[in-house]
C-alpha positions in Angstrom: -28.0 23.6 64.1 -24.3 21.6 65.1 -21.9 23.5 67.2 -19.8 23.6 63.9 -22.5 25.3 62.0 -23.1 27.8 65.3 -19.1 28.5 64.9 -19.4 29.2 61.0 -22.3 31.8 61.5 -19.7 34.9 62.2 -16.6 33.1 61.0 -16.2 31.6 57.5 -12.9 30.0 58.9 -12.4 29.4 62.1 -9.5 26.9 61.3 -7.4 29.6 60.2 -8.1 32.1 62.9 -8.1 29.5 65.8 -4.3 28.8 64.6 -3.5 32.4 64.1 -5.7 34.9 65.5 -4.2 36.8 68.8 -7.5 36.1 70.4 -8.7 39.5 71.7 -11.8 38.0 72.5 -10.1 35.9 75.3 -8.6 39.4 76.4 -12.1 41.0 76.7 -13.3 37.4 78.6 -15.2 38.3 81.8 -13.5 35.7 83.4 -10.3 37.8 82.8 -11.2 40.0 85.5 -9.9 37.9 88.2 -8.9 34.5 86.5 -7.9 32.9 83.4 -10.1 33.6 80.6 -11.9 30.8 78.4 -9.2 29.4 75.9 -11.5 30.6 73.2 -9.3 30.1 70.2 -8.7 26.7 71.1 -12.2 25.8 71.4 -12.9 27.0 68.2 -10.0 25.3 66.5 -11.4 22.1 67.9 -15.0 22.3 66.9 -13.9 23.2 63.3 -11.3 20.2 62.8 -13.5 17.7 64.8 -16.3 19.5 62.4 -14.0 18.5 59.2 -12.9 14.9 60.4 -16.9 13.7 61.0 -18.2 15.9 58.1 -20.3 18.7 59.3 -18.4 20.9 57.2 -19.8 20.4 53.5 -20.4 22.5 50.8 -23.2 24.9 51.2 -24.9 25.7 47.6 -27.2 28.7 46.8 -30.9 28.6 46.7 -31.0 30.5 43.5 -28.7 31.7 41.1 -28.9 35.4 40.5 -26.8 35.2 37.4 -24.5 37.7 38.6 -20.8 37.4 38.0 -18.4 38.7 40.3 -14.2 38.9 40.3 -12.4 38.6 43.7 -9.0 40.2 43.5 -6.6 38.4 45.7 -7.1 35.0 47.4 -5.8 36.2 51.1 -8.5 35.1 53.9 -10.7 38.6 53.0 -11.0 37.1 49.6 -11.6 33.7 50.2 -14.6 35.1 52.7 -15.7 37.3 50.3 -15.9 34.8 47.4 -17.4 31.9 49.8 -20.2 34.4 50.8 -21.2 35.7 47.3 -20.9 32.1 45.8 -23.6 31.1 48.6 -25.9 34.2 47.5 -25.8 32.7 44.4 -23.3 34.7 42.2 -21.1 33.2 40.2 -17.7 34.0 42.1 -13.9 33.7 39.9 -10.9 34.7 42.6 -8.0 36.4 40.8 -4.4 35.2 42.3 -1.1 36.1 41.2 0.7 33.9 43.0 1.0 30.4 42.1 -0.8 28.8 44.4 -4.3 30.1 46.2 -4.0 31.6 49.7 -2.2 34.8 50.0 0.0 35.3 53.1 -2.0 32.5 54.7 -0.1 29.7 51.8 3.3 32.0 51.5 3.6 34.3 54.6 2.4 31.7 57.8 5.2 29.3 58.3 4.1 25.6 58.2 5.0 25.0 62.1 2.1 27.4 62.8 0.0 26.4 60.3 0.0 23.8 57.7 -1.2 24.2 54.1 -3.2 21.3 54.2 -5.8 23.3 56.2 -6.0 25.8 53.1 -6.4 22.9 50.4 -9.3 21.2 52.8 -11.5 24.5 52.6 -10.7 25.3 49.1 -12.1 21.9 48.3 -15.5 22.8 49.8 -15.3 26.4 48.2 -14.7 24.4 45.0 -17.8 22.7 45.5 -19.5 25.8 46.2 -18.8 26.9 42.7 -16.1 29.3 43.2 -13.8 29.6 40.6 -9.7 30.0 41.0 -7.2 31.7 38.6 -3.8 31.6 40.0 -1.0 33.3 38.0 -2.7 36.5 37.0 -1.8 39.8 38.2 -4.5 42.0 37.9 -3.4 45.0 36.1 -0.8 43.4 34.3 -2.0 40.0 32.9 -5.6 41.3 32.8 -6.6 44.9 33.2 -9.3 46.6 35.1 -11.0 47.5 32.3 -11.1 44.5 30.9 -12.8 42.7 34.5 -15.1 45.4 34.3 -16.5 44.2 31.1 -16.4 40.3 32.0 -18.1 40.8 35.5 -20.8 42.7 37.0 -18.8 43.3 40.1 -15.1 43.4 41.3 -13.7 42.9 44.9 -10.6 44.4 45.5 -9.2 42.5 48.5 -5.3 42.6 48.0 -2.9 42.6 50.8 -0.8 45.8 50.6 2.8 44.1 50.7 4.2 47.0 51.7 7.0 46.3 53.9 8.1 48.6 56.7 11.8 49.4 56.0 14.2 50.4 58.3 16.5 53.0 56.4 19.6 52.8 58.7 23.2 52.7 57.6 23.8 48.7 56.5 20.5 48.1 55.1 21.7 47.6 52.0 24.3 45.1 53.0 24.6 41.4 51.9 22.6 39.3 54.3 20.1 41.6 55.2 16.4 40.6 54.2 13.1 41.7 54.8 10.9 39.0 56.9 8.4 38.6 54.0 11.2 37.3 51.3 12.8 35.5 54.2 9.5 33.7 55.0 7.7 33.2 51.8 11.1 31.9 50.5 11.2 29.3 53.2 7.5 28.1 52.8 8.0 27.9 48.8 10.9 25.3 50.0 9.0 23.5 52.4 6.2 22.9 49.7 9.0 21.8 47.2 8.3 24.9 45.1 11.4 25.9 43.0 12.3 29.5 43.2 14.9 31.6 40.9 15.8 34.1 43.6 19.1 33.7 45.9 18.5 31.2 48.5 18.1 32.8 51.9 19.0 30.4 55.0 20.0 31.0 58.6 21.9 27.4 58.5 25.5 28.1 60.4 24.5 31.7 60.7 24.4 33.7 63.8 21.2 35.7 63.4 19.9 39.1 64.1 15.9 39.7 64.5 14.5 42.9 64.9 10.7 43.1 66.0 9.7 41.3 68.7 5.7 40.8 67.1 4.4 37.5 65.1 6.2 38.1 62.0 9.8 38.3 64.5 8.1 35.0 66.0 7.9 33.3 62.8 11.6 34.2 61.5 13.0 33.5 65.0 11.1 29.8 64.8 12.2 29.7 61.1 16.1 30.3 61.6 15.8 27.5 64.4 14.3 25.2 62.1 17.1 26.0 59.4 20.0 25.2 61.8 21.1 28.6 62.8 24.2 29.0 65.2 22.5 31.5 67.8 19.4 34.0 67.0 19.4 37.2 69.0 15.4 39.3 68.6 15.3 42.9 69.2 12.4 44.8 70.4 11.8 48.4 70.3 9.6 48.9 73.3 10.1 47.8 76.9 9.7 44.3 78.2 5.9 44.4 79.4 5.1 42.6 82.6 4.3 38.9 82.9 0.8 39.6 84.0 -2.0 42.3 82.3 -0.7 45.2 82.8 -2.7 48.3 84.9 -2.7 50.4 81.9 -5.0 47.8 79.9 -7.5 46.7 82.2 -10.4 44.1 81.3 -11.8 44.3 78.9 -8.7 45.8 76.7 -6.5 43.9 75.4 -3.7 43.2 78.0 -0.2 44.4 77.7 1.8 41.5 79.1 5.1 39.6 78.1 4.2 36.4 75.5 7.0 34.5 74.4 6.8 31.7 71.2 9.5 29.9 70.1 10.6 26.2 68.7 10.0 24.9 72.1 6.6 26.4 72.3 5.2 25.4 68.6 
């Protein structure tokens, strides 16, 4: 068994997690007790990319066909992983996605400077070769009913994202120029991919920007705003600034509370 094959035994898509995961495994690495932990995330990222480049990542076909059919609703990482595992077990799998392209938030929520979309397409080619079928622009519950799916398939997997934004109900929220992060990021991803959209364009070009939230999504908005050519950007975080090193309140093997920064200079 190659290293790439061993990696895939516990992770269907290490190329996604290697680029996007906050790596709690590194926080639990025993070396972290008294020095820097092993760079597990980067190691996995390099293993899988080299595996693709050198031909170690190939379609895995089922030994037998079960004759069973499965519908997977939602094509984010959960849906894709479920579809791949079920197809390899010998079931006939169809993935339904309401957007025009496969990938869920991987496609339209994660900026290209964090993960380029060819990374998704590369994996989809493998899944198609394994027999997984994809249907895009199909909104389950609207274009096709749940009852129709239950009649057509032996099983249905629900792997949708919530897509329920965390609102901030404060005075001024209704004003023009105040946007939810996913509205902003999704539109920019479509713009980068050359996909047209009917909504009013949102751009930070030539503007002074305020970002509320200091997590990964806020970081994505910061990087996008700089790339669009904002005049300046200010990011606000509710919690106090953590220490530069692991806080005493989060000893090994807990996820370390410490200051982390990201932005255009680190992409």
